mmCIF file of the N, C-alpha and C atoms, coordinates in Angstrom:
data_MODEL
# 
_entry.id   MODEL 
# 
loop_
_atom_site.group_PDB 
_atom_site.id 
_atom_site.type_symbol 
_atom_site.label_atom_id 
_atom_site.label_alt_id 
_atom_site.label_comp_id 
_atom_site.label_asym_id 
_atom_site.label_entity_id 
_atom_site.label_seq_id 
_atom_site.pdbx_PDB_ins_code 
_atom_site.Cartn_x 
_atom_site.Cartn_y 
_atom_site.Cartn_z 
_atom_site.occupancy 
_atom_site.B_iso_or_equiv 
_atom_site.pdbx_formal_charge 
_atom_site.auth_seq_id 
_atom_site.auth_comp_id 
_atom_site.auth_asym_id 
_atom_site.auth_atom_id 
_atom_site.pdbx_PDB_model_num 
ATOM 1   N N  . MET A 1 1  ? 96.440  122.998 92.917  1.00 0.00 ? 1  MET A N  1 
ATOM 2   C CA . MET A 1 1  ? 96.288  122.117 94.050  1.00 0.00 ? 1  MET A CA 1 
ATOM 3   C C  . MET A 1 1  ? 96.569  120.695 93.599  1.00 0.00 ? 1  MET A C  1 
ATOM 4   N N  . LYS A 1 2  ? 97.150  119.918 94.488  1.00 0.00 ? 2  LYS A N  1 
ATOM 5   C CA . LYS A 1 2  ? 97.462  118.521 94.204  1.00 0.00 ? 2  LYS A CA 1 
ATOM 6   C C  . LYS A 1 2  ? 96.735  117.649 95.211  1.00 0.00 ? 2  LYS A C  1 
ATOM 7   N N  . LYS A 1 3  ? 96.040  116.616 94.708  1.00 0.00 ? 3  LYS A N  1 
ATOM 8   C CA . LYS A 1 3  ? 95.321  115.690 95.583  1.00 0.00 ? 3  LYS A CA 1 
ATOM 9   C C  . LYS A 1 3  ? 95.680  114.264 95.217  1.00 0.00 ? 3  LYS A C  1 
ATOM 10  N N  . THR A 1 4  ? 95.743  113.420 96.234  1.00 0.00 ? 4  THR A N  1 
ATOM 11  C CA . THR A 1 4  ? 95.983  112.001 96.023  1.00 0.00 ? 4  THR A CA 1 
ATOM 12  C C  . THR A 1 4  ? 94.694  111.247 96.328  1.00 0.00 ? 4  THR A C  1 
ATOM 13  N N  . ILE A 1 5  ? 94.214  110.519 95.325  1.00 0.00 ? 5  ILE A N  1 
ATOM 14  C CA . ILE A 1 5  ? 92.963  109.767 95.453  1.00 0.00 ? 5  ILE A CA 1 
ATOM 15  C C  . ILE A 1 5  ? 93.304  108.293 95.596  1.00 0.00 ? 5  ILE A C  1 
ATOM 16  N N  . SER A 1 6  ? 92.837  107.659 96.670  1.00 0.00 ? 6  SER A N  1 
ATOM 17  C CA . SER A 1 6  ? 92.990  106.211 96.854  1.00 0.00 ? 6  SER A CA 1 
ATOM 18  C C  . SER A 1 6  ? 91.781  105.544 96.209  1.00 0.00 ? 6  SER A C  1 
ATOM 19  N N  . ILE A 1 7  ? 92.046  104.578 95.322  1.00 0.00 ? 7  ILE A N  1 
ATOM 20  C CA . ILE A 1 7  ? 90.985  103.987 94.506  1.00 0.00 ? 7  ILE A CA 1 
ATOM 21  C C  . ILE A 1 7  ? 91.017  102.470 94.617  1.00 0.00 ? 7  ILE A C  1 
ATOM 22  N N  . GLU A 1 8  ? 89.861  101.877 94.836  1.00 0.00 ? 8  GLU A N  1 
ATOM 23  C CA . GLU A 1 8  ? 89.724  100.419 94.844  1.00 0.00 ? 8  GLU A CA 1 
ATOM 24  C C  . GLU A 1 8  ? 89.174  99.969  93.494  1.00 0.00 ? 8  GLU A C  1 
ATOM 25  N N  . GLY A 1 9  ? 89.632  98.792  93.056  1.00 0.00 ? 9  GLY A N  1 
ATOM 26  C CA . GLY A 1 9  ? 89.086  98.197  91.848  1.00 0.00 ? 9  GLY A CA 1 
ATOM 27  C C  . GLY A 1 9  ? 90.010  98.250  90.646  1.00 0.00 ? 9  GLY A C  1 
ATOM 28  N N  . MET A 1 10 ? 91.108  98.994  90.736  1.00 0.00 ? 10 MET A N  1 
ATOM 29  C CA . MET A 1 10 ? 92.060  99.040  89.618  1.00 0.00 ? 10 MET A CA 1 
ATOM 30  C C  . MET A 1 10 ? 92.987  97.839  89.710  1.00 0.00 ? 10 MET A C  1 
ATOM 31  N N  . SER A 1 11 ? 93.103  97.074  88.611  1.00 0.00 ? 11 SER A N  1 
ATOM 32  C CA . SER A 1 11 ? 93.965  95.896  88.657  1.00 0.00 ? 11 SER A CA 1 
ATOM 33  C C  . SER A 1 11 ? 94.862  95.744  87.434  1.00 0.00 ? 11 SER A C  1 
ATOM 34  N N  . CYS A 1 12 ? 94.700  96.636  86.447  1.00 0.00 ? 12 CYS A N  1 
ATOM 35  C CA . CYS A 1 12 ? 95.498  96.493  85.230  1.00 0.00 ? 12 CYS A CA 1 
ATOM 36  C C  . CYS A 1 12 ? 95.695  97.851  84.556  1.00 0.00 ? 12 CYS A C  1 
ATOM 37  N N  . GLY A 1 13 ? 96.473  97.835  83.495  1.00 0.00 ? 13 GLY A N  1 
ATOM 38  C CA . GLY A 1 13 ? 96.739  99.053  82.757  1.00 0.00 ? 13 GLY A CA 1 
ATOM 39  C C  . GLY A 1 13 ? 95.479  99.656  82.159  1.00 0.00 ? 13 GLY A C  1 
ATOM 40  N N  . HIS A 1 14 ? 94.567  98.810  81.727  1.00 0.00 ? 14 HIS A N  1 
ATOM 41  C CA . HIS A 1 14 ? 93.303  99.308  81.166  1.00 0.00 ? 14 HIS A CA 1 
ATOM 42  C C  . HIS A 1 14 ? 92.512  100.073 82.229  1.00 0.00 ? 14 HIS A C  1 
ATOM 43  N N  . CYS A 1 15 ? 92.494  99.549  83.442  1.00 0.00 ? 15 CYS A N  1 
ATOM 44  C CA . CYS A 1 15 ? 91.803  100.223 84.552  1.00 0.00 ? 15 CYS A CA 1 
ATOM 45  C C  . CYS A 1 15 ? 92.427  101.600 84.795  1.00 0.00 ? 15 CYS A C  1 
ATOM 46  N N  . ALA A 1 16 ? 93.747  101.630 84.853  1.00 0.00 ? 16 ALA A N  1 
ATOM 47  C CA . ALA A 1 16 ? 94.451  102.885 85.097  1.00 0.00 ? 16 ALA A CA 1 
ATOM 48  C C  . ALA A 1 16 ? 94.165  103.889 83.989  1.00 0.00 ? 16 ALA A C  1 
ATOM 49  N N  . ASN A 1 17 ? 94.154  103.428 82.740  1.00 0.00 ? 17 ASN A N  1 
ATOM 50  C CA . ASN A 1 17 ? 93.858  104.315 81.620  1.00 0.00 ? 17 ASN A CA 1 
ATOM 51  C C  . ASN A 1 17 ? 92.440  104.864 81.698  1.00 0.00 ? 17 ASN A C  1 
ATOM 52  N N  . SER A 1 18 ? 91.498  104.022 82.124  1.00 0.00 ? 18 SER A N  1 
ATOM 53  C CA . SER A 1 18 ? 90.111  104.467 82.259  1.00 0.00 ? 18 SER A CA 1 
ATOM 54  C C  . SER A 1 18 ? 89.982  105.573 83.299  1.00 0.00 ? 18 SER A C  1 
ATOM 55  N N  . VAL A 1 19 ? 90.647  105.392 84.436  1.00 0.00 ? 19 VAL A N  1 
ATOM 56  C CA . VAL A 1 19 ? 90.614  106.399 85.498  1.00 0.00 ? 19 VAL A CA 1 
ATOM 57  C C  . VAL A 1 19 ? 91.289  107.682 85.033  1.00 0.00 ? 19 VAL A C  1 
ATOM 58  N N  . GLU A 1 20 ? 92.455  107.547 84.404  1.00 0.00 ? 20 GLU A N  1 
ATOM 59  C CA . GLU A 1 20 ? 93.192  108.726 83.938  1.00 0.00 ? 20 GLU A CA 1 
ATOM 60  C C  . GLU A 1 20 ? 92.372  109.510 82.911  1.00 0.00 ? 20 GLU A C  1 
ATOM 61  N N  . LYS A 1 21 ? 91.805  108.814 81.957  1.00 0.00 ? 21 LYS A N  1 
ATOM 62  C CA . LYS A 1 21 ? 91.011  109.475 80.908  1.00 0.00 ? 21 LYS A CA 1 
ATOM 63  C C  . LYS A 1 21 ? 89.804  110.195 81.508  1.00 0.00 ? 21 LYS A C  1 
ATOM 64  N N  . ALA A 1 22 ? 89.119  109.545 82.447  1.00 0.00 ? 22 ALA A N  1 
ATOM 65  C CA . ALA A 1 22 ? 87.935  110.144 83.075  1.00 0.00 ? 22 ALA A CA 1 
ATOM 66  C C  . ALA A 1 22 ? 88.316  111.408 83.858  1.00 0.00 ? 22 ALA A C  1 
ATOM 67  N N  . LEU A 1 23 ? 89.388  111.329 84.633  1.00 0.00 ? 23 LEU A N  1 
ATOM 68  C CA . LEU A 1 23 ? 89.794  112.482 85.442  1.00 0.00 ? 23 LEU A CA 1 
ATOM 69  C C  . LEU A 1 23 ? 90.290  113.639 84.579  1.00 0.00 ? 23 LEU A C  1 
ATOM 70  N N  . LEU A 1 24 ? 91.000  113.329 83.496  1.00 0.00 ? 24 LEU A N  1 
ATOM 71  C CA . LEU A 1 24 ? 91.485  114.389 82.616  1.00 0.00 ? 24 LEU A CA 1 
ATOM 72  C C  . LEU A 1 24 ? 90.341  115.114 81.907  1.00 0.00 ? 24 LEU A C  1 
ATOM 73  N N  . ALA A 1 25 ? 89.192  114.459 81.788  1.00 0.00 ? 25 ALA A N  1 
ATOM 74  C CA . ALA A 1 25 ? 88.035  115.066 81.136  1.00 0.00 ? 25 ALA A CA 1 
ATOM 75  C C  . ALA A 1 25 ? 87.334  116.084 82.035  1.00 0.00 ? 25 ALA A C  1 
ATOM 76  N N  . VAL A 1 26 ? 87.658  116.095 83.325  1.00 0.00 ? 26 VAL A N  1 
ATOM 77  C CA . VAL A 1 26 ? 87.047  117.039 84.267  1.00 0.00 ? 26 VAL A CA 1 
ATOM 78  C C  . VAL A 1 26 ? 87.614  118.428 84.024  1.00 0.00 ? 26 VAL A C  1 
ATOM 79  N N  . SER A 1 27 ? 86.727  119.393 83.878  1.00 0.00 ? 27 SER A N  1 
ATOM 80  C CA . SER A 1 27 ? 87.149  120.776 83.675  1.00 0.00 ? 27 SER A CA 1 
ATOM 81  C C  . SER A 1 27 ? 87.943  121.256 84.885  1.00 0.00 ? 27 SER A C  1 
ATOM 82  N N  . GLY A 1 28 ? 89.140  121.772 84.646  1.00 0.00 ? 28 GLY A N  1 
ATOM 83  C CA . GLY A 1 28 ? 89.984  122.258 85.730  1.00 0.00 ? 28 GLY A CA 1 
ATOM 84  C C  . GLY A 1 28 ? 91.107  121.313 86.103  1.00 0.00 ? 28 GLY A C  1 
ATOM 85  N N  . VAL A 1 29 ? 91.031  120.062 85.645  1.00 0.00 ? 29 VAL A N  1 
ATOM 86  C CA . VAL A 1 29 ? 92.100  119.099 85.918  1.00 0.00 ? 29 VAL A CA 1 
ATOM 87  C C  . VAL A 1 29 ? 93.178  119.271 84.851  1.00 0.00 ? 29 VAL A C  1 
ATOM 88  N N  . GLN A 1 30 ? 94.426  119.481 85.307  1.00 0.00 ? 30 GLN A N  1 
ATOM 89  C CA . GLN A 1 30 ? 95.526  119.692 84.372  1.00 0.00 ? 30 GLN A CA 1 
ATOM 90  C C  . GLN A 1 30 ? 96.371  118.444 84.149  1.00 0.00 ? 30 GLN A C  1 
ATOM 91  N N  . GLN A 1 31 ? 96.554  117.655 85.204  1.00 0.00 ? 31 GLN A N  1 
ATOM 92  C CA . GLN A 1 31 ? 97.448  116.507 85.095  1.00 0.00 ? 31 GLN A CA 1 
ATOM 93  C C  . GLN A 1 31 ? 96.979  115.392 86.018  1.00 0.00 ? 31 GLN A C  1 
ATOM 94  N N  . VAL A 1 32 ? 97.156  114.136 85.561  1.00 0.00 ? 32 VAL A N  1 
ATOM 95  C CA . VAL A 1 32 ? 96.791  112.966 86.361  1.00 0.00 ? 32 VAL A CA 1 
ATOM 96  C C  . VAL A 1 32 ? 97.905  111.928 86.224  1.00 0.00 ? 32 VAL A C  1 
ATOM 97  N N  . ALA A 1 33 ? 98.312  111.359 87.360  1.00 0.00 ? 33 ALA A N  1 
ATOM 98  C CA . ALA A 1 33 ? 99.291  110.263 87.361  1.00 0.00 ? 33 ALA A CA 1 
ATOM 99  C C  . ALA A 1 33 ? 98.689  109.112 88.165  1.00 0.00 ? 33 ALA A C  1 
ATOM 100 N N  . VAL A 1 34 ? 98.386  108.013 87.474  1.00 0.00 ? 34 VAL A N  1 
ATOM 101 C CA . VAL A 1 34 ? 97.765  106.854 88.118  1.00 0.00 ? 34 VAL A CA 1 
ATOM 102 C C  . VAL A 1 34 ? 98.834  105.801 88.388  1.00 0.00 ? 34 VAL A C  1 
ATOM 103 N N  . ASP A 1 35 ? 98.822  105.231 89.599  1.00 0.00 ? 35 ASP A N  1 
ATOM 104 C CA . ASP A 1 35 ? 99.759  104.172 89.990  1.00 0.00 ? 35 ASP A CA 1 
ATOM 105 C C  . ASP A 1 35 ? 98.948  102.959 90.436  1.00 0.00 ? 35 ASP A C  1 
ATOM 106 N N  . ILE A 1 36 ? 98.984  101.912 89.612  1.00 0.00 ? 36 ILE A N  1 
ATOM 107 C CA . ILE A 1 36 ? 98.202  100.705 89.917  1.00 0.00 ? 36 ILE A CA 1 
ATOM 108 C C  . ILE A 1 36 ? 98.696  100.040 91.198  1.00 0.00 ? 36 ILE A C  1 
ATOM 109 N N  . ALA A 1 37 ? 100.017 99.970  91.377  1.00 0.00 ? 37 ALA A N  1 
ATOM 110 C CA . ALA A 1 37 ? 100.599 99.281  92.537  1.00 0.00 ? 37 ALA A CA 1 
ATOM 111 C C  . ALA A 1 37 ? 100.114 99.868  93.857  1.00 0.00 ? 37 ALA A C  1 
ATOM 112 N N  . SER A 1 38 ? 100.060 101.195 93.942  1.00 0.00 ? 38 SER A N  1 
ATOM 113 C CA . SER A 1 38 ? 99.607  101.825 95.188  1.00 0.00 ? 38 SER A CA 1 
ATOM 114 C C  . SER A 1 38 ? 98.120  102.155 95.168  1.00 0.00 ? 38 SER A C  1 
ATOM 115 N N  . LYS A 1 39 ? 97.463  101.841 94.050  1.00 0.00 ? 39 LYS A N  1 
ATOM 116 C CA . LYS A 1 39 ? 96.024  102.095 93.879  1.00 0.00 ? 39 LYS A CA 1 
ATOM 117 C C  . LYS A 1 39 ? 95.677  103.562 94.135  1.00 0.00 ? 39 LYS A C  1 
ATOM 118 N N  . THR A 1 40 ? 96.482  104.453 93.531  1.00 0.00 ? 40 THR A N  1 
ATOM 119 C CA . THR A 1 40 ? 96.253  105.878 93.714  1.00 0.00 ? 40 THR A CA 1 
ATOM 120 C C  . THR A 1 40 ? 96.279  106.623 92.383  1.00 0.00 ? 40 THR A C  1 
ATOM 121 N N  . ALA A 1 41 ? 95.683  107.795 92.414  1.00 0.00 ? 41 ALA A N  1 
ATOM 122 C CA . ALA A 1 41 ? 95.783  108.742 91.308  1.00 0.00 ? 41 ALA A CA 1 
ATOM 123 C C  . ALA A 1 41 ? 96.132  110.090 91.921  1.00 0.00 ? 41 ALA A C  1 
ATOM 124 N N  . VAL A 1 42 ? 97.216  110.696 91.445  1.00 0.00 ? 42 VAL A N  1 
ATOM 125 C CA . VAL A 1 42 ? 97.605  112.023 91.905  1.00 0.00 ? 42 VAL A CA 1 
ATOM 126 C C  . VAL A 1 42 ? 97.083  113.004 90.857  1.00 0.00 ? 42 VAL A C  1 
ATOM 127 N N  . VAL A 1 43 ? 96.244  113.936 91.311  1.00 0.00 ? 43 VAL A N  1 
ATOM 128 C CA . VAL A 1 43 ? 95.577  114.874 90.414  1.00 0.00 ? 43 VAL A CA 1 
ATOM 129 C C  . VAL A 1 43 ? 96.054  116.290 90.702  1.00 0.00 ? 43 VAL A C  1 
ATOM 130 N N  . GLU A 1 44 ? 96.453  116.996 89.662  1.00 0.00 ? 44 GLU A N  1 
ATOM 131 C CA . GLU A 1 44 ? 96.749  118.424 89.776  1.00 0.00 ? 44 GLU A CA 1 
ATOM 132 C C  . GLU A 1 44 ? 95.598  119.154 89.102  1.00 0.00 ? 44 GLU A C  1 
ATOM 133 N N  . ALA A 1 45 ? 94.939  120.040 89.876  1.00 0.00 ? 45 ALA A N  1 
ATOM 134 C CA . ALA A 1 45 ? 93.744  120.705 89.375  1.00 0.00 ? 45 ALA A CA 1 
ATOM 135 C C  . ALA A 1 45 ? 93.582  122.081 89.990  1.00 0.00 ? 45 ALA A C  1 
ATOM 136 N N  . ASN A 1 46 ? 92.700  122.861 89.387  1.00 0.00 ? 46 ASN A N  1 
ATOM 137 C CA . ASN A 1 46 ? 92.334  124.159 89.950  1.00 0.00 ? 46 ASN A CA 1 
ATOM 138 C C  . ASN A 1 46 ? 91.628  123.938 91.282  1.00 0.00 ? 46 ASN A C  1 
ATOM 139 N N  . ALA A 1 47 ? 91.643  124.944 92.125  1.00 0.00 ? 47 ALA A N  1 
ATOM 140 C CA . ALA A 1 47 ? 90.966  124.853 93.426  1.00 0.00 ? 47 ALA A CA 1 
ATOM 141 C C  . ALA A 1 47 ? 89.461  124.682 93.269  1.00 0.00 ? 47 ALA A C  1 
ATOM 142 N N  . SER A 1 48 ? 88.928  125.014 92.095  1.00 0.00 ? 48 SER A N  1 
ATOM 143 C CA . SER A 1 48 ? 87.482  124.915 91.883  1.00 0.00 ? 48 SER A CA 1 
ATOM 144 C C  . SER A 1 48 ? 87.000  123.473 91.724  1.00 0.00 ? 48 SER A C  1 
ATOM 145 N N  . VAL A 1 49 ? 87.909  122.519 91.554  1.00 0.00 ? 49 VAL A N  1 
ATOM 146 C CA . VAL A 1 49 ? 87.533  121.114 91.401  1.00 0.00 ? 49 VAL A CA 1 
ATOM 147 C C  . VAL A 1 49 ? 87.338  120.508 92.792  1.00 0.00 ? 49 VAL A C  1 
ATOM 148 N N  . SER A 1 50 ? 86.106  120.106 93.080  1.00 0.00 ? 50 SER A N  1 
ATOM 149 C CA . SER A 1 50 ? 85.795  119.592 94.425  1.00 0.00 ? 50 SER A CA 1 
ATOM 150 C C  . SER A 1 50 ? 86.075  118.094 94.539  1.00 0.00 ? 50 SER A C  1 
ATOM 151 N N  . ASP A 1 51 ? 86.206  117.643 95.780  1.00 0.00 ? 51 ASP A N  1 
ATOM 152 C CA . ASP A 1 51 ? 86.373  116.214 96.045  1.00 0.00 ? 51 ASP A CA 1 
ATOM 153 C C  . ASP A 1 51 ? 85.156  115.434 95.559  1.00 0.00 ? 51 ASP A C  1 
ATOM 154 N N  . ASP A 1 52 ? 83.967  116.018 95.679  1.00 0.00 ? 52 ASP A N  1 
ATOM 155 C CA . ASP A 1 52 ? 82.741  115.353 95.228  1.00 0.00 ? 52 ASP A CA 1 
ATOM 156 C C  . ASP A 1 52 ? 82.774  115.085 93.729  1.00 0.00 ? 52 ASP A C  1 
ATOM 157 N N  . VAL A 1 53 ? 83.262  116.056 92.967  1.00 0.00 ? 53 VAL A N  1 
ATOM 158 C CA . VAL A 1 53 ? 83.361  115.892 91.510  1.00 0.00 ? 53 VAL A CA 1 
ATOM 159 C C  . VAL A 1 53 ? 84.359  114.784 91.175  1.00 0.00 ? 53 VAL A C  1 
ATOM 160 N N  . LEU A 1 54 ? 85.499  114.778 91.845  1.00 0.00 ? 54 LEU A N  1 
ATOM 161 C CA . LEU A 1 54 ? 86.501  113.739 91.602  1.00 0.00 ? 54 LEU A CA 1 
ATOM 162 C C  . LEU A 1 54 ? 85.956  112.360 91.965  1.00 0.00 ? 54 LEU A C  1 
ATOM 163 N N  . THR A 1 55 ? 85.273  112.273 93.101  1.00 0.00 ? 55 THR A N  1 
ATOM 164 C CA . THR A 1 55 ? 84.698  110.998 93.552  1.00 0.00 ? 55 THR A CA 1 
ATOM 165 C C  . THR A 1 55 ? 83.664  110.491 92.551  1.00 0.00 ? 55 THR A C  1 
ATOM 166 N N  . LYS A 1 56 ? 82.777  111.351 92.100  1.00 0.00 ? 56 LYS A N  1 
ATOM 167 C CA . LYS A 1 56 ? 81.744  110.964 91.140  1.00 0.00 ? 56 LYS A CA 1 
ATOM 168 C C  . LYS A 1 56 ? 82.367  110.534 89.818  1.00 0.00 ? 56 LYS A C  1 
ATOM 169 N N  . THR A 1 57 ? 83.393  111.227 89.386  1.00 0.00 ? 57 THR A N  1 
ATOM 170 C CA . THR A 1 57 ? 84.059  110.887 88.130  1.00 0.00 ? 57 THR A CA 1 
ATOM 171 C C  . THR A 1 57 ? 84.670  109.489 88.187  1.00 0.00 ? 57 THR A C  1 
ATOM 172 N N  . VAL A 1 58 ? 85.359  109.189 89.277  1.00 0.00 ? 58 VAL A N  1 
ATOM 173 C CA . VAL A 1 58 ? 85.963  107.866 89.437  1.00 0.00 ? 58 VAL A CA 1 
ATOM 174 C C  . VAL A 1 58 ? 84.865  106.797 89.538  1.00 0.00 ? 58 VAL A C  1 
ATOM 175 N N  . ALA A 1 59 ? 83.799  107.080 90.270  1.00 0.00 ? 59 ALA A N  1 
ATOM 176 C CA . ALA A 1 59 ? 82.689  106.128 90.399  1.00 0.00 ? 59 ALA A CA 1 
ATOM 177 C C  . ALA A 1 59 ? 82.022  105.873 89.053  1.00 0.00 ? 59 ALA A C  1 
ATOM 178 N N  . ASP A 1 60 ? 81.840  106.933 88.272  1.00 0.00 ? 60 ASP A N  1 
ATOM 179 C CA . ASP A 1 60 ? 81.224  106.781 86.952  1.00 0.00 ? 60 ASP A CA 1 
ATOM 180 C C  . ASP A 1 60 ? 82.094  105.943 86.016  1.00 0.00 ? 60 ASP A C  1 
ATOM 181 N N  . ALA A 1 61 ? 83.414  105.921 86.284  1.00 0.00 ? 61 ALA A N  1 
ATOM 182 C CA . ALA A 1 61 ? 84.334  105.097 85.485  1.00 0.00 ? 61 ALA A CA 1 
ATOM 183 C C  . ALA A 1 61 ? 84.331  103.641 85.957  1.00 0.00 ? 61 ALA A C  1 
ATOM 184 N N  . GLY A 1 62 ? 83.629  103.364 87.073  1.00 0.00 ? 62 GLY A N  1 
ATOM 185 C CA . GLY A 1 62 ? 83.480  101.987 87.542  1.00 0.00 ? 62 GLY A CA 1 
ATOM 186 C C  . GLY A 1 62 ? 84.370  101.608 88.714  1.00 0.00 ? 62 GLY A C  1 
ATOM 187 N N  . PHE A 1 63 ? 84.915  102.593 89.406  1.00 0.00 ? 63 PHE A N  1 
ATOM 188 C CA . PHE A 1 63 ? 85.830  102.320 90.515  1.00 0.00 ? 63 PHE A CA 1 
ATOM 189 C C  . PHE A 1 63 ? 85.353  103.038 91.773  1.00 0.00 ? 63 PHE A C  1 
ATOM 190 N N  . GLN A 1 64 ? 85.926  102.679 92.923  1.00 0.00 ? 64 GLN A N  1 
ATOM 191 C CA . GLN A 1 64 ? 85.500  103.235 94.195  1.00 0.00 ? 64 GLN A CA 1 
ATOM 192 C C  . GLN A 1 64 ? 86.608  104.063 94.829  1.00 0.00 ? 64 GLN A C  1 
ATOM 193 N N  . VAL A 1 65 ? 86.261  105.311 95.207  1.00 0.00 ? 65 VAL A N  1 
ATOM 194 C CA . VAL A 1 65 ? 87.203  106.165 95.914  1.00 0.00 ? 65 VAL A CA 1 
ATOM 195 C C  . VAL A 1 65 ? 87.160  105.805 97.396  1.00 0.00 ? 65 VAL A C  1 
ATOM 196 N N  . VAL A 1 66 ? 88.325  105.509 97.964  1.00 0.00 ? 66 VAL A N  1 
ATOM 197 C CA . VAL A 1 66 ? 88.442  105.175 99.372  1.00 0.00 ? 66 VAL A CA 1 
ATOM 198 C C  . VAL A 1 66 ? 88.750  106.416 100.184 1.00 0.00 ? 66 VAL A C  1 
ATOM 199 N N  . ASP A 1 67 ? 89.612  107.292 99.623  1.00 0.00 ? 67 ASP A N  1 
ATOM 200 C CA . ASP A 1 67 ? 90.045  108.479 100.345 1.00 0.00 ? 67 ASP A CA 1 
ATOM 201 C C  . ASP A 1 67 ? 90.608  109.496 99.371  1.00 0.00 ? 67 ASP A C  1 
ATOM 202 N N  . ILE A 1 68 ? 90.497  110.768 99.736  1.00 0.00 ? 68 ILE A N  1 
ATOM 203 C CA . ILE A 1 68 ? 91.152  111.853 98.990  1.00 0.00 ? 68 ILE A CA 1 
ATOM 204 C C  . ILE A 1 68 ? 91.934  112.683 99.979  1.00 0.00 ? 68 ILE A C  1 
ATOM 205 N N  . ALA A 1 69 ? 93.225  112.805 99.738  1.00 0.00 ? 69 ALA A N  1 
ATOM 206 C CA . ALA A 1 69 ? 94.084  113.576 100.637 1.00 0.00 ? 69 ALA A CA 1 
ATOM 207 C C  . ALA A 1 69 ? 94.756  114.698 99.881  1.00 0.00 ? 69 ALA A C  1 
# 
């Protein structure tokens, strides 16, 4: 499954790396592509990875999830 997460608070490469590293640490996540310009992260993961887990992971990294599509 592929999901696009809209994230507030990312403003630099360090921010993007923090989000990418946090999401890749989630069990079931295979790939993450973070785009600072569009403030999104595209996540490829198993169906067992819930939106709640993704939201909490991003929040724990210090950023705010606006939407998951």
